[in-house]
C-alpha atoms as an extended CHARMM CRD file, in Angstrom:
* protein
*
       217  EXT
         1         1  MET       CA              2.7250000000      -20.1230000000       12.1190000000  PROA      1               0.0000000000
         2         2  SER       CA              1.4250000000      -19.0950000000       15.4910000000  PROA      2               0.0000000000
         3         3  LYS       CA             -1.7900000000      -17.0910000000       15.7010000000  PROA      3               0.0000000000
         4         4  SER       CA             -1.8670000000      -16.9480000000       19.4890000000  PROA      4               0.0000000000
         5         5  LEU       CA             -1.0750000000      -13.2220000000       19.6680000000  PROA      5               0.0000000000
         6         6  ARG       CA             -4.0690000000      -11.8650000000       17.7350000000  PROA      6               0.0000000000
         7         7  PHE       CA             -6.0220000000       -8.9720000000       19.1750000000  PROA      7               0.0000000000
         8         8  SER       CA             -9.5350000000       -7.6890000000       18.6290000000  PROA      8               0.0000000000
         9         9  PRO       CA            -10.1870000000       -4.4130000000       16.7860000000  PROA      9               0.0000000000
        10        10  PHE       CA            -11.0050000000       -2.8820000000       20.1800000000  PROA      10              0.0000000000
        11        11  VAL       CA             -7.4400000000       -3.4840000000       21.2980000000  PROA      11              0.0000000000
        12        12  VAL       CA             -6.2090000000       -2.0600000000       18.0190000000  PROA      12              0.0000000000
        13        13  LEU       CA             -8.1340000000        1.1220000000       18.6850000000  PROA      13              0.0000000000
        14        14  ALA       CA             -6.6100000000        1.3330000000       22.1190000000  PROA      14              0.0000000000
        15        15  LEU       CA             -3.1810000000        1.0570000000       20.5850000000  PROA      15              0.0000000000
        16        16  ALA       CA             -4.0340000000        3.9580000000       18.3050000000  PROA      16              0.0000000000
        17        17  GLY       CA             -3.6310000000        6.2630000000       21.2630000000  PROA      17              0.0000000000
        18        18  LEU       CA              0.0600000000        5.5070000000       21.3640000000  PROA      18              0.0000000000
        19        19  ALA       CA              2.6570000000        7.3250000000       19.2920000000  PROA      19              0.0000000000
        20        20  GLY       CA              2.3220000000        4.7230000000       16.5580000000  PROA      20              0.0000000000
        21        21  LEU       CA              1.3560000000        1.1870000000       15.7660000000  PROA      21              0.0000000000
        22        22  PRO       CA              4.1880000000       -1.1680000000       14.9030000000  PROA      22              0.0000000000
        23        23  GLY       CA              4.1660000000       -3.0910000000       11.7040000000  PROA      23              0.0000000000
        24        24  CYS       CA              3.2560000000       -6.7150000000       12.1770000000  PROA      24              0.0000000000
        25        25  LYS       CA              4.8780000000       -9.8860000000       11.0030000000  PROA      25              0.0000000000
        26        26  GLU       CA              3.5190000000      -13.3820000000       10.9160000000  PROA      26              0.0000000000
        27        27  GLU       CA              5.5790000000      -13.8770000000       14.0820000000  PROA      27              0.0000000000
        28        28  ASP       CA              4.0780000000      -10.6870000000       15.6070000000  PROA      28              0.0000000000
        29        29  ASP       CA              7.5090000000       -9.3340000000       16.5940000000  PROA      29              0.0000000000
        30        30  ALA       CA              8.0720000000       -6.4570000000       14.1700000000  PROA      30              0.0000000000
        31        31  PRO       CA              9.8910000000       -3.2330000000       15.1500000000  PROA      31              0.0000000000
        32        32  PRO       CA              8.1300000000        0.1550000000       15.2050000000  PROA      32              0.0000000000
        33        33  PRO       CA              7.2190000000        1.7800000000       11.8770000000  PROA      33              0.0000000000
        34        34  ALA       CA             10.3260000000        2.1480000000        9.7750000000  PROA      34              0.0000000000
        35        35  VAL       CA             10.7610000000        4.7810000000        7.0930000000  PROA      35              0.0000000000
        36        36  ASP       CA             12.3630000000        3.7090000000        3.8140000000  PROA      36              0.0000000000
        37        37  ALA       CA             12.6450000000        0.1050000000        4.9510000000  PROA      37              0.0000000000
        38        38  GLY       CA             13.2030000000       -1.1320000000        1.4230000000  PROA      38              0.0000000000
        39        39  ILE       CA             15.9320000000       -3.3560000000        0.1290000000  PROA      39              0.0000000000
        40        40  ASP       CA             18.3130000000       -2.6800000000       -2.7150000000  PROA      40              0.0000000000
        41        41  VAL       CA             17.1890000000       -5.2510000000       -5.2150000000  PROA      41              0.0000000000
        42        42  ASP       CA             16.9780000000       -5.0550000000       -8.9840000000  PROA      42              0.0000000000
        43        43  LEU       CA             13.4310000000       -5.8600000000      -10.0060000000  PROA      43              0.0000000000
        44        44  GLY       CA             14.3020000000       -6.1150000000      -13.6740000000  PROA      44              0.0000000000
        45        45  GLY       CA             14.2550000000       -3.6270000000      -16.5260000000  PROA      45              0.0000000000
        46        46  GLY       CA             12.1910000000       -2.9610000000      -19.6060000000  PROA      46              0.0000000000
        47        47  GLY       CA              8.5210000000       -3.6880000000      -20.0970000000  PROA      47              0.0000000000
        48        48  GLY       CA              7.2270000000       -0.3150000000      -18.9990000000  PROA      48              0.0000000000
        49        49  GLY       CA              3.7860000000       -0.8460000000      -20.5020000000  PROA      49              0.0000000000
        50        50  GLY       CA              1.4280000000        1.7690000000      -19.1420000000  PROA      50              0.0000000000
        51        51  GLY       CA             -1.8840000000        0.1320000000      -19.9880000000  PROA      51              0.0000000000
        52        52  GLY       CA             -2.5950000000        1.5530000000      -23.4670000000  PROA      52              0.0000000000
        53        53  ASP       CA             -2.2630000000        4.8510000000      -25.3090000000  PROA      53              0.0000000000
        54        54  LEU       CA             -1.8560000000        7.3310000000      -22.4790000000  PROA      54              0.0000000000
        55        55  SER       CA             -1.1660000000       11.0240000000      -22.6750000000  PROA      55              0.0000000000
        56        56  CYS       CA              1.4480000000       10.5180000000      -19.9620000000  PROA      56              0.0000000000
        57        57  GLN       CA              3.0790000000        7.4560000000      -21.5550000000  PROA      57              0.0000000000
        58        58  SER       CA              6.4740000000        9.1570000000      -21.4980000000  PROA      58              0.0000000000
        59        59  ARG       CA              6.3120000000        9.3180000000      -17.6810000000  PROA      59              0.0000000000
        60        60  VAL       CA              5.8670000000        5.5740000000      -17.2270000000  PROA      60              0.0000000000
        61        61  PRO       CA              9.2590000000        4.1750000000      -16.0890000000  PROA      61              0.0000000000
        62        62  THR       CA             11.0390000000        1.5310000000      -18.1430000000  PROA      62              0.0000000000
        63        63  ASP       CA             14.0650000000        0.8840000000      -15.9140000000  PROA      63              0.0000000000
        64        64  GLY       CA             15.6310000000        1.7570000000      -12.5700000000  PROA      64              0.0000000000
        65        65  PHE       CA             13.2610000000       -0.5260000000      -10.6720000000  PROA      65              0.0000000000
        66        66  ALA       CA             13.9620000000       -1.2870000000       -7.0050000000  PROA      66              0.0000000000
        67        67  THR       CA             12.2380000000       -0.7860000000       -3.6570000000  PROA      67              0.0000000000
        68        68  ARG       CA             14.0170000000        2.1140000000       -1.9800000000  PROA      68              0.0000000000
        69        69  VAL       CA             13.1800000000        5.8060000000       -2.1040000000  PROA      69              0.0000000000
        70        70  GLY       CA             14.5110000000        7.2720000000       -5.3260000000  PROA      70              0.0000000000
        71        71  SER       CA             14.0160000000        4.1060000000       -7.3640000000  PROA      71              0.0000000000
        72        72  LYS       CA             11.2190000000        3.4480000000       -9.8470000000  PROA      72              0.0000000000
        73        73  PHE       CA              8.1080000000        1.4570000000       -9.0090000000  PROA      73              0.0000000000
        74        74  ARG       CA              7.8870000000       -1.4290000000      -11.4340000000  PROA      74              0.0000000000
        75        75  PRO       CA              4.7840000000       -1.6220000000      -13.7000000000  PROA      75              0.0000000000
        76        76  LEU       CA              2.3070000000       -3.9590000000      -12.0420000000  PROA      76              0.0000000000
        77        77  THR       CA             -1.1480000000       -5.2750000000      -12.8640000000  PROA      77              0.0000000000
        78        78  LEU       CA             -3.3540000000       -6.9080000000      -10.2240000000  PROA      78              0.0000000000
        79        79  ASP       CA             -7.0240000000       -7.8090000000      -10.1000000000  PROA      79              0.0000000000
        80        80  GLN       CA             -9.5960000000       -5.6730000000       -8.3720000000  PROA      80              0.0000000000
        81        81  CYS       CA            -11.9510000000       -7.4720000000       -5.9980000000  PROA      81              0.0000000000
        82        82  ASP       CA            -14.3440000000       -8.2100000000       -8.8630000000  PROA      82              0.0000000000
        83        83  GLY       CA            -11.5780000000       -9.7960000000      -10.9410000000  PROA      83              0.0000000000
        84        84  THR       CA            -11.0920000000       -6.8260000000      -13.2830000000  PROA      84              0.0000000000
        85        85  PRO       CA             -7.3810000000       -6.2130000000      -14.0430000000  PROA      85              0.0000000000
        86        86  TYR       CA             -5.9920000000       -2.8920000000      -12.8300000000  PROA      86              0.0000000000
        87        87  SER       CA             -2.6710000000       -1.5140000000      -14.0910000000  PROA      87              0.0000000000
        88        88  ILE       CA             -0.7880000000        0.7840000000      -11.7410000000  PROA      88              0.0000000000
        89        89  TYR       CA              0.2490000000        2.9450000000      -14.6960000000  PROA      89              0.0000000000
        90        90  ASN       CA             -3.1900000000        3.6340000000      -16.1300000000  PROA      90              0.0000000000
        91        91  GLU       CA             -5.3730000000        6.7050000000      -16.6600000000  PROA      91              0.0000000000
        92        92  ASP       CA             -5.6540000000        7.1480000000      -12.8840000000  PROA      92              0.0000000000
        93        93  PHE       CA             -1.8640000000        7.4250000000      -12.6830000000  PROA      93              0.0000000000
        94        94  CYS       CA             -1.9140000000       10.0410000000      -15.4240000000  PROA      94              0.0000000000
        95        95  SER       CA             -4.3320000000       12.2700000000      -13.5200000000  PROA      95              0.0000000000
        96        96  ALA       CA             -2.8220000000       11.7910000000      -10.0320000000  PROA      96              0.0000000000
        97        97  ARG       CA             -0.1000000000       13.9020000000       -8.4630000000  PROA      97              0.0000000000
        98        98  PHE       CA              0.8440000000       11.0710000000       -6.1090000000  PROA      98              0.0000000000
        99        99  THR       CA             -0.1510000000        7.4520000000       -5.5490000000  PROA      99              0.0000000000
       100       100  VAL       CA             -0.2580000000        5.8800000000       -2.0870000000  PROA      100             0.0000000000
       101       101  PHE       CA              0.3220000000        2.1380000000       -2.5260000000  PROA      101             0.0000000000
       102       102  GLY       CA             -0.2570000000        0.0760000000        0.6200000000  PROA      102             0.0000000000
       103       103  ILE       CA             -0.1490000000       -3.6660000000        1.2730000000  PROA      103             0.0000000000
       104       104  ALA       CA             -2.1800000000       -5.3800000000        3.9980000000  PROA      104             0.0000000000
       105       105  ALA       CA             -3.1940000000       -8.7980000000        5.3120000000  PROA      105             0.0000000000
       106       106  GLY       CA             -6.2140000000       -9.9660000000        7.2640000000  PROA      106             0.0000000000
       107       107  TRP       CA             -4.1010000000      -11.3810000000       10.1070000000  PROA      107             0.0000000000
       108       108  CYS       CA             -2.3040000000       -8.0640000000       10.6390000000  PROA      108             0.0000000000
       109       109  ASN       CA             -3.8930000000       -5.9260000000       13.3590000000  PROA      109             0.0000000000
       110       110  PRO       CA             -2.1010000000       -2.6810000000       12.3800000000  PROA      110             0.0000000000
       111       111  CYS       CA             -3.4570000000       -3.3330000000        8.8630000000  PROA      111             0.0000000000
       112       112  ILE       CA             -6.9560000000       -3.4150000000       10.3500000000  PROA      112             0.0000000000
       113       113  TYR       CA             -6.3300000000       -0.1120000000       12.1020000000  PROA      113             0.0000000000
       114       114  GLU       CA             -4.9250000000        1.4240000000        8.9230000000  PROA      114             0.0000000000
       115       115  SER       CA             -7.9270000000        0.2440000000        6.8970000000  PROA      115             0.0000000000
       116       116  MET       CA            -10.2650000000        1.8690000000        9.4030000000  PROA      116             0.0000000000
       117       117  GLN       CA             -8.5470000000        5.1920000000        8.6270000000  PROA      117             0.0000000000
       118       118  LEU       CA             -8.4970000000        4.8750000000        4.8370000000  PROA      118             0.0000000000
       119       119  PRO       CA            -11.9760000000        6.3120000000        4.1000000000  PROA      119             0.0000000000
       120       120  ALA       CA            -11.0380000000        9.5400000000        5.8990000000  PROA      120             0.0000000000
       121       121  LEU       CA             -7.6520000000        9.6380000000        4.1720000000  PROA      121             0.0000000000
       122       122  GLN       CA             -9.3420000000        9.1160000000        0.8070000000  PROA      122             0.0000000000
       123       123  ALA       CA            -11.8820000000       11.8720000000        1.4280000000  PROA      123             0.0000000000
       124       124  GLU       CA             -9.1790000000       14.3300000000        2.4550000000  PROA      124             0.0000000000
       125       125  TYR       CA             -6.5270000000       13.6870000000       -0.1640000000  PROA      125             0.0000000000
       126       126  GLU       CA             -8.2950000000       12.4850000000       -3.3070000000  PROA      126             0.0000000000
       127       127  PRO       CA             -9.4710000000       16.0520000000       -4.0900000000  PROA      127             0.0000000000
       128       128  GLN       CA             -5.8150000000       17.1100000000       -3.8820000000  PROA      128             0.0000000000
       129       129  GLY       CA             -4.7510000000       14.6560000000       -6.5820000000  PROA      129             0.0000000000
       130       130  VAL       CA             -3.7650000000       11.6660000000       -4.4510000000  PROA      130             0.0000000000
       131       131  ARG       CA             -4.7230000000        8.1730000000       -5.5980000000  PROA      131             0.0000000000
       132       132  ILE       CA             -4.9110000000        5.5810000000       -2.8170000000  PROA      132             0.0000000000
       133       133  ILE       CA             -4.4380000000        1.8840000000       -3.5590000000  PROA      133             0.0000000000
       134       134  GLN       CA             -4.5490000000       -0.9250000000       -1.0160000000  PROA      134             0.0000000000
       135       135  VAL       CA             -3.5280000000       -4.4800000000       -1.8570000000  PROA      135             0.0000000000
       136       136  MET       CA             -4.8410000000       -7.4930000000        0.0530000000  PROA      136             0.0000000000
       137       137  TYR       CA             -2.1700000000      -10.1480000000        0.4220000000  PROA      137             0.0000000000
       138       138  GLN       CA             -3.5280000000      -12.8520000000        2.7370000000  PROA      138             0.0000000000
       139       139  ASP       CA             -6.6680000000      -13.4950000000        4.7930000000  PROA      139             0.0000000000
       140       140  GLU       CA             -6.8020000000      -13.9370000000        8.5780000000  PROA      140             0.0000000000
       141       141  ASP       CA             -5.7830000000      -17.5850000000        8.2360000000  PROA      141             0.0000000000
       142       142  TYR       CA             -2.6010000000      -16.7950000000        6.2790000000  PROA      142             0.0000000000
       143       143  ARG       CA             -4.1420000000      -18.0920000000        3.0540000000  PROA      143             0.0000000000
       144       144  ALA       CA             -3.9330000000      -16.2630000000       -0.2650000000  PROA      144             0.0000000000
       145       145  ALA       CA             -6.7250000000      -13.7050000000       -0.2590000000  PROA      145             0.0000000000
       146       146  SER       CA             -9.5870000000      -14.5440000000       -2.6000000000  PROA      146             0.0000000000
       147       147  ASN       CA            -11.5380000000      -11.9580000000       -4.5600000000  PROA      147             0.0000000000
       148       148  ALA       CA            -14.4810000000      -12.6240000000       -2.2420000000  PROA      148             0.0000000000
       149       149  TYR       CA            -12.3050000000      -11.9010000000        0.7910000000  PROA      149             0.0000000000
       150       150  CYS       CA            -11.0390000000       -8.7480000000       -0.9100000000  PROA      150             0.0000000000
       151       151  GLN       CA            -14.6060000000       -7.5280000000       -1.4030000000  PROA      151             0.0000000000
       152       152  ALA       CA            -15.5550000000       -8.4550000000        2.1600000000  PROA      152             0.0000000000
       153       153  TRP       CA            -12.6360000000       -6.3210000000        3.3730000000  PROA      153             0.0000000000
       154       154  VAL       CA            -13.9120000000       -3.3780000000        1.3190000000  PROA      154             0.0000000000
       155       155  ASP       CA            -17.4030000000       -3.8120000000        2.7360000000  PROA      155             0.0000000000
       156       156  ARG       CA            -16.1520000000       -4.2390000000        6.2950000000  PROA      156             0.0000000000
       157       157  PHE       CA            -14.3380000000       -0.9020000000        6.3630000000  PROA      157             0.0000000000
       158       158  GLY       CA            -16.4250000000        1.0230000000        3.8260000000  PROA      158             0.0000000000
       159       159  LEU       CA            -13.4090000000        1.5460000000        1.5930000000  PROA      159             0.0000000000
       160       160  THR       CA            -13.7150000000        3.9120000000       -1.3650000000  PROA      160             0.0000000000
       161       161  ASN       CA            -10.1050000000        3.6920000000       -2.5460000000  PROA      161             0.0000000000
       162       162  VAL       CA             -8.8340000000        1.2920000000       -5.2110000000  PROA      162             0.0000000000
       163       163  GLU       CA             -8.6740000000       -2.1770000000       -3.6520000000  PROA      163             0.0000000000
       164       164  LEU       CA             -6.5910000000       -4.8960000000       -5.3220000000  PROA      164             0.0000000000
       165       165  ASN       CA             -5.8640000000       -8.5420000000       -4.6160000000  PROA      165             0.0000000000
       166       166  ASP       CA             -2.4600000000      -10.2410000000       -4.7240000000  PROA      166             0.0000000000
       167       167  PRO       CA             -2.8270000000      -14.0050000000       -4.1870000000  PROA      167             0.0000000000
       168       168  ALA       CA              0.3300000000      -14.6430000000       -6.2540000000  PROA      168             0.0000000000
       169       169  GLN       CA              2.3950000000      -12.4780000000       -3.8420000000  PROA      169             0.0000000000
       170       170  LYS       CA              3.7750000000      -10.1950000000       -6.5640000000  PROA      170             0.0000000000
       171       171  THR       CA              4.1240000000       -7.3730000000       -4.0470000000  PROA      171             0.0000000000
       172       172  GLN       CA              6.0200000000       -9.3330000000       -1.3970000000  PROA      172             0.0000000000
       173       173  ILE       CA              9.2990000000       -7.6680000000       -2.3530000000  PROA      173             0.0000000000
       174       174  TYR       CA              7.9500000000       -4.4320000000       -0.8720000000  PROA      174             0.0000000000
       175       175  PHE       CA              7.5990000000       -5.8290000000        2.6530000000  PROA      175             0.0000000000
       176       176  PRO       CA             10.7410000000       -7.8140000000        3.5040000000  PROA      176             0.0000000000
       177       177  ASP       CA             10.3970000000      -10.1950000000        6.4410000000  PROA      177             0.0000000000
       178       178  GLY       CA              6.6070000000       -9.9640000000        6.2800000000  PROA      178             0.0000000000
       179       179  ALA       CA              6.4230000000       -6.5270000000        7.9480000000  PROA      179             0.0000000000
       180       180  LEU       CA              2.9340000000       -5.1160000000        7.2960000000  PROA      180             0.0000000000
       181       181  PRO       CA              1.3110000000       -2.8030000000        6.5510000000  PROA      181             0.0000000000
       182       182  SER       CA              3.8670000000       -1.6060000000        4.0350000000  PROA      182             0.0000000000
       183       183  THR       CA              3.2740000000        1.6760000000        2.2320000000  PROA      183             0.0000000000
       184       184  VAL       CA              5.0160000000        3.5950000000       -0.5190000000  PROA      184             0.0000000000
       185       185  ILE       CA              4.2080000000        6.9400000000       -2.1070000000  PROA      185             0.0000000000
       186       186  ILE       CA              4.8520000000        7.1460000000       -5.8460000000  PROA      186             0.0000000000
       187       187  ASP       CA              5.0870000000       10.4630000000       -7.6830000000  PROA      187             0.0000000000
       188       188  SER       CA              3.8780000000       11.3430000000      -11.1790000000  PROA      188             0.0000000000
       189       189  THR       CA              7.0610000000        9.9460000000      -12.7530000000  PROA      189             0.0000000000
       190       190  GLY       CA              6.7310000000        6.5310000000      -11.0800000000  PROA      190             0.0000000000
       191       191  THR       CA              9.4700000000        7.3340000000       -8.5570000000  PROA      191             0.0000000000
       192       192  ILE       CA              9.1540000000        6.0770000000       -4.9690000000  PROA      192             0.0000000000
       193       193  VAL       CA              9.4090000000        9.2130000000       -2.8340000000  PROA      193             0.0000000000
       194       194  TYR       CA              8.5210000000        7.7410000000        0.5640000000  PROA      194             0.0000000000
       195       195  ARG       CA              8.0360000000        4.3750000000        2.2030000000  PROA      195             0.0000000000
       196       196  GLU       CA              7.3400000000        2.9790000000        5.6360000000  PROA      196             0.0000000000
       197       197  ASN       CA              6.3910000000       -0.2460000000        7.3590000000  PROA      197             0.0000000000
       198       198  GLY       CA              3.7830000000        0.0160000000       10.0840000000  PROA      198             0.0000000000
       199       199  ALA       CA              0.8610000000        2.3530000000       10.8080000000  PROA      199             0.0000000000
       200       200  SER       CA              1.1500000000        5.4760000000       12.9310000000  PROA      200             0.0000000000
       201       201  SER       CA             -1.7320000000        6.8220000000       15.0090000000  PROA      201             0.0000000000
       202       202  ASN       CA             -4.3010000000        8.4280000000       12.6880000000  PROA      202             0.0000000000
       203       203  LEU       CA             -1.8080000000        7.6680000000        9.8750000000  PROA      203             0.0000000000
       204       204  SER       CA             -0.0170000000       10.8210000000       11.0170000000  PROA      204             0.0000000000
       205       205  SER       CA              3.3500000000       10.0170000000        9.4460000000  PROA      205             0.0000000000
       206       206  LEU       CA              1.7040000000        9.3310000000        6.0830000000  PROA      206             0.0000000000
       207       207  ARG       CA             -0.3780000000       12.4930000000        6.3170000000  PROA      207             0.0000000000
       208       208  THR       CA              2.6590000000       14.5680000000        7.2310000000  PROA      208             0.0000000000
       209       209  LYS       CA              4.5660000000       13.3260000000        4.1920000000  PROA      209             0.0000000000
       210       210  LEU       CA              1.6190000000       13.8560000000        1.8560000000  PROA      210             0.0000000000
       211       211  ASP       CA              1.1740000000       17.4190000000        3.1210000000  PROA      211             0.0000000000
       212       212  GLU       CA              4.8670000000       18.0470000000        2.5550000000  PROA      212             0.0000000000
       213       213  LEU       CA              4.7920000000       16.6390000000       -0.9700000000  PROA      213             0.0000000000
       214       214  LEU       CA              1.6080000000       18.4540000000       -1.9540000000  PROA      214             0.0000000000
       215       215  ALA       CA              3.0240000000       21.7500000000       -0.7100000000  PROA      215             0.0000000000
       216       216  GLY       CA              6.1180000000       21.3380000000       -2.8560000000  PROA      216             0.0000000000
       217       217  PRO       CA              6.7140000000       22.7420000000       -6.3340000000  PROA      217             0.0000000000
């Protein structure tokens, strides 16, 4: 895989002044951010375990899993940077109105830009009932991200959101063709209500959708 087209964070910031940052692939030739760029694939049924006795257990999906808007987000458990398992359908899910679930890699410059914006996004939307999760997929050398790399990423950008690590590539189905960053919004029933690949300037497209959802009934 070629790494010849990497850019410094300074160039990434310059790109932020444009209408939006494209998603990046390992080949660095991705199209602009695409909304609902999922694929119709059955991710399997059953096994809706929500991580214990939860007051919202009945809202944890048990079928209908796929990647497009309107489908259910499959139950998933990944490690936090310190190695502690974290279930998507846990107590945090029960108390959140929406969950932003994003996937990033160290070699992806739009992912770097997005991560720079996450502390502000967290500060603005967490009080409104939005849980923000970012998953590290690979490091800057295209290797599976280690827990140490995951923690270094958190420290680098001062992240306060939930940060998870995915060295086994369980989340790859959510970014076909390696287009990153990939983001979905999940509602309180586990339904995917929005998705996009790429990062817009100041995460404006994500903010616009969150504002719309939070203003709804």
